[in-house]
N, C-alpha and C positions, 0 to 999 in steps of 0.2 A: 906674621904673627898676629893674631889678634891681641890688642891691648888687654893687660892682666884683667879679666872680668871675673875671674875668680881668684882667690887669693893662693899663690904659688906653693905657699907652705902647706905642709900636710902631716898627719901622724903616721909613721910608717906602718905597712901591712893592715891599717884599717880599711875595711869596706864600707862605704857610705852608700845606703840603698834608698833612692828618692823615689817616693810614691805619690804623684799627683792624684787626686780623689774629688769628684764631684758625684754627688748622690750615688756612692759605693756603699752604703751603709751595710747592705744584705751581704756583700762579700769581703768587707775590709778585714774581718777578724779572722778568717781563713787566709786571707794573703799575710796578715801580720803572723799568725801562727806558722806558716811555712817558713819565714825567717828566723823566727825563734828557734824553731827546729833544726835549723841549719847546724851542719857540724862544725862550721868555719868561725872562728873568732879571732881578732875583735871586730865587731859589727856594730854601726850605727844606723838607726832606722829612721829617716826624715820623711814625714807625713805633712804634705801641703794641701789644705783643703781649698777646693776653688770655688768658695760661695755656695755648699751646698746646703739644701733647703731639706734635707731628710734628716736622720739620726746620726747622720756621719759625726757631727759634732760631739755629740754625746759618746759614741764609741771612742774618738780620738782622745776627748778628755779622761776617759778611764783608763788610757795607756800614758798619758803625758807625764815624763818624768821617770817610767818605769825603767829600773835598770836590773838586769839579770846577771848571768854568768858571762860576763865579757860582751854584753851588748847594752844597748840604751835606745831610748825611743824619744824623739822630739817632734813635736807637733807645731807648725804655723798655720796662720790663716790669710787668705787675700778674698778681697771680692771677686766675682765670677770674672776672670780675663782668659780663660783658657789654660789648658794642660801644658802647653809649651811655656807658659808665663810660671806656672807652678813649678815645672821641671827647672827652669833658670834659676828660681829662686832657692829652690832645694839646692841646686848646685853652688849656690853662694852660702849657704849655712853648710856644706860639707866640710869635712876636716878630713877625709880619708884618701889614701894614695889610690883606692881604686874606687870606681862609680859604677852601680848597678842601677839601671833604671827599670821600674816595676810598675805596672798599672796596678790599680786597687782591686780590680776584679780577676787579676791573675795569681798563680801561685808557683813557687820555685819549689823543685826537688832537693831534698836535702842535703845532697852530696855537691850540688851544683855550684857554690862558691867555692868550697876545698878544692875542688878539681880545677876549676880555673884559676884560681890562685897560684896553684901548684905549677899549672902550664906557664903562667908569668914567671914563676921563680927559676923555671929550667930554659926559658927563653926570653932574656932580659932585651933583646931587640924589638921585641914585639909590643904593638902599642893596644891592640883589641883582639881578646880571645873571643869566639863564638861556638855556639853549639845548634844542637835542633829543638823545636818545640813541638807540641803537640796541641791539636783542638779539644777543648772541653766543651760540650755541648749540655745545656741543662736551662730550665727555667728556675731560677732562684734556689739553686742547689737541688732540687727535687727530680730523681730518675737521670742523674746525670751520668753522660755517656762520654768515653774519650772517642775521638774522630782520628782524622789521618795525621799523620806526623807531617811538621813542616820544615824541609830541610833544604839547607844551600849547598852543603857538603864541602869538601876541600876544592880549593880551585889555586892554581897559580897565578890567576888574574881575578882578583874579588871584584873589580870595577866592571869586568866584562858580566860576570855572573849577575849582578846588580842592574847594569843597564839592559839586560835581557829580560829582567823582570823578576828575578829570584829573590826571595827574601826569607827572613825569620824573624820572629817575635822580638820586641826592644829587650824583654828580659832574656833572651838568648845571648847576649852582649855582656862583657864585662870589659871594663875600658879604664885605661891608666888615667889620672888625674891630668897627666901632661897632654895626651891625646884631647881631651875634654876642652883645656885650655887652648890647643890647637884649631879645633874645629871651631869655636866660639858659639855662642848661645843657640839654643832651637829658634827656628825662625818661627815667630810669632804671628807671622802673616799668613802661613800656612793653614788651611782650614781642615785638610785631609791629607791622609798619607806623611804626617809629619815624621815618622820614623824612618820611612824610605829616603825622604830628603835629607834626614840628619845623617844617616850613616852611608849614604852615597856621597855625600860631601865629605865626611871624614875619610873615606877612600879616595877621593880624587885629590885631598890634601895631602897626600903620600903617607898616610897613617898605615902601619904595618897589621895586618890580619894574620890570624892563625886560627884553623878550624880544630876543635877537639871532639871526636865524635862522641855521641850520646845525647839523650833527651834531658832538657834543663829545666823544663817545667810544662805548666799546661796554661795555655792562651783559651780564655773563656769566650766562648760565642753562644749568644741567649737565643734561645730557642724561639722567644716571643718577638725578636727583631725582625724586620722586614727592611728591606731595601727598595726604595723609591727609585722612580726613574731620575728624577730631579737629582738624586743624591749619586747615582751611577753617572750621570752626565758631569757632575762637579768632581768625582773622584777622577774620571779618565781625561777631563782639561785639566787638573791640578797635575797628573802625571806626565801629561805633554807639556807643561811649563817646566815640570823638574828635569825631564829629559833635554829640553832645549839648552836649559842653562848649563846642566852638566855638558853637553855637545859643546856649547862655547867655552866654557872653562877649559876643556882639554884640548880643544883646537888651539886656545891661547898658549898653552903648555906645551905644544907639539907632541901632544900624547894621543891624538884621536886615529889609532891604528886602524887598520882594515877590519880586524877581529869586532873591536870594539863599534865599528859602523854598522857591521852585520848584527851585532848585539842590540843596536838601537832600533833597526830595521825590524827585528824580530818583536820587540815591545811595542813598536808602533801597529805592528800586524794584529798583537793581541788588544790593543786600545780600540782599533779598528772593529774587531769582533765585537767586544763589549758594548760599543757604540751604536752599533747598526740598530736601525730603527727608533732609537731611542734618541741619539744626537747625530743626525746626517751628516751635518757639517764637520764634526769630530772625526766622523768615519771617513769621509772623503779626505780632509785634512791630512789624517795619518797614512792614508795609502799613498798620497802624495809625497810624505816624508820618505817612505821605504824606498822610492825610486830615486828620490834626492839622493839619498845617502847612498844605495847598492844599484845603480842604473839598470844592470844586467840581473836583478834579483830574481830568484826561483825558488818556490817551496823545496823543502828539503826531502820532504816524502816523496817517492816516486808515483804513487796514485797520484798526488795533489799538483804535481810538476806535470804529469802528462795531462790531467783535465784542464788546467789553466792553460797550457800551451793549446788546447782545442778553442776552448771557449773564451779566453782571456783571463790574465790575474784577477781583474777588477769583478768579473762576472763571477769567477770561482769563490772570492771572497764573498761576496754577498750571498750566495747560495749556502756556503759553509756557516757564515754568521747566522743565517736564518735558522738552519738547522740546530745549531750549538744553541740559540735561545728557546727554541721549542724544547729541548732536551732539558735544560736546566731550569726551565718553567716547571716541568713535569716532576723534575727530582731535586726538589727544594733541599732536602736533607743530605747536601753534598760534601758535607765536612768528613 
């Protein structure tokens, strides 16, 4: 058990929503509105500004101390230290029995909290409730379009699903305060994929997850954003470090079952595909890890299995990765 890093006492039934915010003044009001429109009460909204230089502070000051019908809004400020630090500070200020993480450019659907709190009331042994998300693609709210659904779905082994690379946006989860305490703070050293590391760690620490079907909110992807080769390399190398640590902990716990090794192998295969031509060391190391985990590894799809048996798995992956890069480059609007 992590030493009490957040206050163990809480206000029963209260949901604390923690919003880290850095230069999201264009979206913060829509985010807050999606909370004040929630069916559920009581609710406290905690906004932590991470050294913004736009109009975020002015917007926050207009809400500071705002109290409505069963909700309150509290604003805090820090020098730029990252979203993880802001989330951790928000947790320390939170008084709720349940914790909701929400990025300042995302929005929740109005029944999200009421449905998930009800699921907790009906499942007292559960630590984490999660649902589905959906991409929202726009540029500063102009001509917004909804994209594909992001779903992990029901699983009897949520660790297996996460190890294989499945995920849902951080807002899709609602968490008991006791699980946040058990998991410990967000890792402030992780530069990218922070939510993937956090919720995978929570699952490995034996928190019990329950899936409730349905969309919980919109995960904003800005149409003006571009992903550089450097950021792709950072993302995939970070994913490798997260998986390596997860493998170590599961092995120490005696819980690295065959299905989980296969899930890890599938994720390393995905990392290799993403890294090809951008970070060849990461590509080669990820293929090595596949066979380290599953020496007799073969692709699931019959066609891939046949071709790789003829030309060799590594050659097949080089060709498949190259084709994938060409397709993704042409189809930029993949959301």
